[in-house]
C-alpha positions in Angstrom: 114.2 81.4 95.7 114.2 78.9 98.7 111.1 78.3 100.5 111.1 79.9 104.3 112.0 77.9 107.2 112.1 78.6 110.6 114.7 80.8 112.0 117.3 79.7 114.7 115.9 80.6 117.9 118.6 82.0 120.7 118.9 80.5 124.2 117.1 83.1 126.1 114.0 82.4 124.0 114.3 78.7 123.9 114.5 78.5 127.8 111.2 80.5 127.8 112.0 84.0 128.0 109.5 86.2 126.5 111.7 89.0 125.7 114.4 88.2 123.4 117.5 90.2 124.0 117.8 93.2 121.5 121.2 93.8 119.6 123.1 96.3 121.0 122.3 100.0 120.2 118.3 98.7 120.1 116.5 100.4 122.5 114.6 98.1 125.0 110.8 97.2 124.0 109.0 94.8 126.0 106.8 94.1 123.1 106.3 94.4 119.5 103.7 97.4 120.1 106.3 99.3 122.1 108.4 100.4 119.0 105.5 103.0 118.2 106.3 104.9 121.3 110.3 104.7 120.6 109.8 105.7 116.6 107.7 108.7 117.9 111.0 109.9 119.5 113.4 109.5 116.5 111.4 110.3 113.4 110.6 113.9 112.6 106.9 114.6 113.3 105.9 115.0 109.9 107.5 111.3 109.1 105.8 109.9 112.0 102.4 111.4 111.1 102.7 110.2 107.5 103.0 106.7 108.4 100.9 106.8 111.7 97.7 108.6 110.5 94.9 107.6 108.8 92.2 109.1 106.4 89.7 111.9 107.5 88.4 111.8 110.9 90.6 108.6 111.8 87.6 107.0 113.0 88.4 103.9 110.6 92.1 103.9 112.0 91.0 103.7 115.5 88.2 100.9 114.7 90.6 98.6 113.6 92.4 98.4 117.1 89.4 98.6 119.3 87.6 95.7 116.9 90.9 93.3 117.9 90.5 94.3 121.3 87.0 93.4 121.4 87.9 90.0 120.2 88.4 87.3 123.2 89.8 83.8 122.5 88.4 81.1 124.6 91.6 79.0 125.6 91.8 75.1 125.7 93.4 73.2 128.9 95.4 70.4 129.5 96.4 70.0 126.1 99.9 68.8 126.3 101.6 71.9 124.5 104.8 72.9 126.0 106.5 74.6 123.2 104.4 75.2 120.0 105.5 75.4 116.5 104.7 78.6 114.6 105.3 77.9 111.2 102.4 77.7 108.8 101.7 77.9 104.9 101.1 80.7 102.8 100.2 80.4 99.3 101.3 76.8 99.4 104.6 77.9 100.7 105.9 77.3 104.5 106.8 80.0 106.3 107.8 80.3 109.6 104.9 82.1 110.8 101.7 82.9 109.3 102.6 86.5 108.8 103.8 88.8 106.0 105.2 92.3 106.2 102.6 94.4 104.8 103.6 96.6 101.6 104.5 100.2 102.8 105.7 103.0 100.5 109.0 104.9 100.9 110.7 103.1 103.5 113.7 105.1 103.5 111.9 108.0 105.4 112.0 105.7 108.4 115.6 104.7 108.3 118.2 105.5 105.5 118.7 101.4 104.9 115.0 101.4 104.0 113.4 98.3 102.2 116.5 96.3 101.9 117.2 96.3 105.6 113.6 94.9 106.8 113.3 92.5 103.7 116.3 91.1 105.0 115.1 91.0 108.6 112.1 89.5 107.2 114.0 86.9 105.4 116.2 85.9 108.4 112.8 85.5 110.4 111.5 83.2 107.8 108.5 85.4 106.8 107.5 86.8 103.3 108.2 90.5 102.6 106.1 92.5 100.3 107.6 95.4 98.2 105.5 98.1 97.6 105.4 99.6 93.9 106.2 102.9 95.9 109.2 101.4 97.6 112.2 104.1 97.8 114.6 101.1 96.9 114.2 99.3 93.6 112.8 95.7 93.7 115.9 94.1 92.5 117.7 95.7 95.4 114.9 94.3 97.9 114.8 90.9 96.4 118.8 90.6 96.7 118.5 91.0 100.6 117.5 87.4 100.5 114.2 85.7 101.7 110.9 85.6 99.8 109.5 88.7 98.4 106.3 89.4 97.0 105.6 92.8 94.8 102.4 94.8 95.8 101.0 96.5 92.4 99.5 99.7 92.2 97.8 100.1 89.1 99.1 102.9 87.1 97.7 105.2 84.4 100.3 103.6 82.0 99.5 99.9 81.6 102.8 99.4 79.7 104.5 100.4 83.1 102.0 97.9 84.8 103.3 95.2 82.2 107.0 96.4 82.9 106.8 96.0 86.6 105.3 92.6 86.8 108.1 91.7 84.0 110.6 93.0 86.6 109.0 91.2 89.7 109.4 88.0 87.6 113.0 88.6 86.6 113.6 89.5 90.3 112.4 86.4 91.9 109.4 87.7 93.5 107.3 84.7 94.7 103.8 86.1 94.6 102.2 89.5 93.3 99.8 91.5 95.4 97.6 93.7 93.5 96.0 96.5 95.7 92.4 97.4 94.7 91.4 99.9 97.4 93.2 103.1 96.2 91.2 104.8 93.2 92.5 108.1 94.5 94.1 108.6 98.0 92.3 109.0 101.0 92.3 112.6 102.7 95.2 111.7 104.9 94.5 115.3 106.9 98.0 114.9 108.9 99.8 115.4 105.7 97.4 118.4 104.5 98.2 119.9 107.7 102.0 119.2 107.4 102.0 119.9 103.7 104.1 116.9 103.3 106.4 116.4 100.8 109.0 113.6 100.4 112.7 114.9 101.0 115.1 115.0 97.8 116.8 111.8 98.8 113.6 109.8 99.0 111.7 108.5 95.7 109.5 105.9 94.3 112.4 104.2 93.2 110.7 101.7 90.7 108.9 104.6 88.8 111.0 106.4 85.9 111.6 109.9 86.6 110.5 109.8 90.3 113.2 112.3 91.3 111.7 115.7 91.7 108.1 114.5 91.0 104.8 115.8 92.5 105.6 113.5 95.4 108.2 116.2 96.3 107.0 119.2 95.4 105.2 120.4 99.0 103.3 123.6 100.0 101.1 124.5 102.9 97.7 122.9 102.9 98.1 120.4 100.5 99.8 116.8 100.4 102.3 116.4 97.5 102.1 112.6 98.0 98.3 112.8 97.2 98.9 114.9 94.1 101.5 112.6 92.8 99.1 109.3 93.4 96.1 111.3 91.7 98.6 112.0 88.5 100.0 108.4 88.4 97.3 105.9 89.4 94.6 104.8 87.5 91.1 105.1 89.3 88.5 103.7 86.9 89.4 99.8 87.3 87.3 97.1 87.1 87.3 93.3 88.0 88.0 92.1 84.2 91.5 94.2 84.7 92.4 91.7 87.8 91.5 88.8 85.2 93.9 90.5 82.7 96.3 90.6 85.4 95.7 86.8 86.2 96.3 85.9 82.5 99.4 87.6 82.5 101.4 86.2 85.6 101.8 82.5 86.7 102.8 83.7 90.3 100.4 83.3 92.8 97.9 86.3 92.8 96.7 87.9 96.0 94.1 90.7 95.9 94.4 92.9 98.6 92.0 95.6 99.8 88.6 93.9 99.9 85.9 94.2 102.7 82.4 93.6 100.9 82.1 89.6 100.8 80.9 89.9 97.5 84.3 91.7 96.3 86.0 88.5 97.9 83.9 86.2 95.6 84.8 88.7 92.5 88.4 88.3 93.7 87.9 84.3 93.6 86.3 84.6 90.2 89.2 86.5 88.7 91.6 83.8 89.9 93.1 85.1 92.8 94.8 82.8 95.2 94.2 84.7 98.0 92.3 87.9 99.2 93.6 90.4 102.0 90.5 91.8 104.0 91.8 95.2 104.3 91.0 99.0 104.9 94.4 99.8 104.1 95.1 100.5 107.5 92.6 103.1 107.9 93.9 105.3 105.3 91.2 105.0 102.6 87.3 105.4 103.3 87.0 106.6 106.8 84.1 105.3 108.2 84.6 102.1 106.6 84.4 99.1 108.9 87.8 97.4 110.7 88.7 94.9 108.6 88.6 92.1 111.2 84.9 92.3 111.5 84.4 91.4 107.9 86.9 88.4 108.0 84.1 85.6 108.8 81.9 86.9 106.1 84.5 86.8 103.6 85.5 83.6 104.7 82.0 82.1 104.4 81.9 83.6 101.0 84.8 82.1 99.2 85.1 78.8 101.3 87.9 77.0 100.0 88.4 78.8 96.5 91.4 81.0 97.9 93.3 81.6 101.4 92.1 84.8 103.0 94.5 86.9 105.3 93.9 90.0 107.2 95.3 93.2 108.4 94.7 96.4 110.2 95.8 96.9 113.6 97.6 93.7 114.0 100.2 94.9 116.6 101.5 91.6 118.5 101.2 87.5 118.6 97.9 87.9 120.3 96.3 89.5 117.4 97.8 86.8 115.1 96.3 84.4 117.7 92.7 86.2 117.0 92.8 86.3 113.6 93.9 82.5 113.2 91.1 81.8 115.6 88.7 83.5 113.5 89.8 81.4 110.4 92.6 83.6 108.8 95.2 81.8 106.9 97.5 84.5 108.3 98.1 88.2 108.7 100.1 91.1 107.4 101.8 93.5 109.9 103.1 96.9 109.0 103.7 100.0 111.0 104.8 98.0 114.1 107.6 96.6 111.7 108.3 100.1 110.1 108.6 101.6 113.9 111.2 99.2 114.6 113.4 99.7 111.4 113.0 103.4 112.5 114.6 102.7 116.0 117.2 100.6 115.0 117.7 99.6 111.4 117.8 96.2 110.5 118.9 95.6 114.0 115.5 97.2 115.1 113.8 95.3 112.7 115.5 91.6 113.8 114.3 92.6 117.5 110.8 93.1 116.4 110.7 89.7 114.5 111.9 88.0 117.5 109.5 89.7 119.6 106.6 88.7 117.2 107.5 85.2 117.5 108.1 85.1 121.1 104.6 86.5 121.6 103.0 84.2 119.0 104.5 81.4 120.7 103.5 82.3 124.0 99.9 83.4 122.7 99.8 79.6 121.0 101.0 78.1 124.3 98.3 79.7 126.6 95.6 79.1 124.4 96.4 75.5 124.4 97.5 75.1 120.6 100.3 73.1 119.2 100.7 75.2 116.1 98.4 77.8 114.0 96.4 75.1 112.3 95.2 74.3 115.9 94.5 78.0 116.6 91.9 78.0 113.6 89.9 75.6 115.6 89.6 78.0 118.8 86.4 79.7 119.6 86.2 83.5 119.9 83.4 86.0 121.4 83.3 89.3 120.3 83.1 91.8 123.0 84.2 89.4 125.6 
């Protein structure tokens, strides 16, 4: 699969217009963050809650956004920057932005076109798309949409199925493997419990056999069918030796997602990870865990140059990408804002979201006096400033 390249820029964006024009039929959004409100108006309430919600009292969910807002970036002046580049490498491959689409389950809940549409938009924008084990389209259909695809692996109780998924990712042309390590069980998603949330019949985990009519579809008041399905399907007692075993089973770049403690970042590097994602799973696992961005500096110091370090959690626009870069991250994962855009307008909505993100990042780099993302990593930050 070819390396990603920067996508063409429309005339309005090239002229400095900060709001690229969306396609016909896509509601106007002035910023990437605007898609959340637009999606709330089109999605069933229980689906919106499934995507938007966190675990427990959602303190960690709120902390992700609050922590980003406390990070001030010191801009540089008179640097001669007129139109910065946004491209940067991730996992040794050039990308149009230092961004990957975070793995998100069951995207056909948001829009019937689901994962293939968002993957196609990511490919057109020149950034990697991370396909979830629990995607509602088969991995082969997602990679056929074009663009670089990384496969995200949840560790199932059936190790034979784990091997089969890894082999399918290889055969489908995935360019990296991401293993999520922070889901021994599903965090208590109380919105889903209150809603008695279950998957509708037309949405299922397409990569798993027998997923039609499984536990995730058997809802009842006061329970989350998705949580019951996860408890039945996922292995919970994993160790770092399992990650080492996975490293020995694939020659794809290996990303470990879901570490917060810098000691775990070191263990991931010891196990052969090419990158780690500092993440609290979007505030959806341990409520009371720290905001992911607050642990980024410690993770970077712990691993040094042994592997790349990315971060996610609350990233909702170009300024947030700049913040992460200024703190030293190689890049970020962005999830919910892109799924909201898919919900609002399908492929066209996703295209509009990526155009906004690119424009926002370009503006942020220009205002910070940076010619490219590499220069942004030399900026100073002030927390609480």
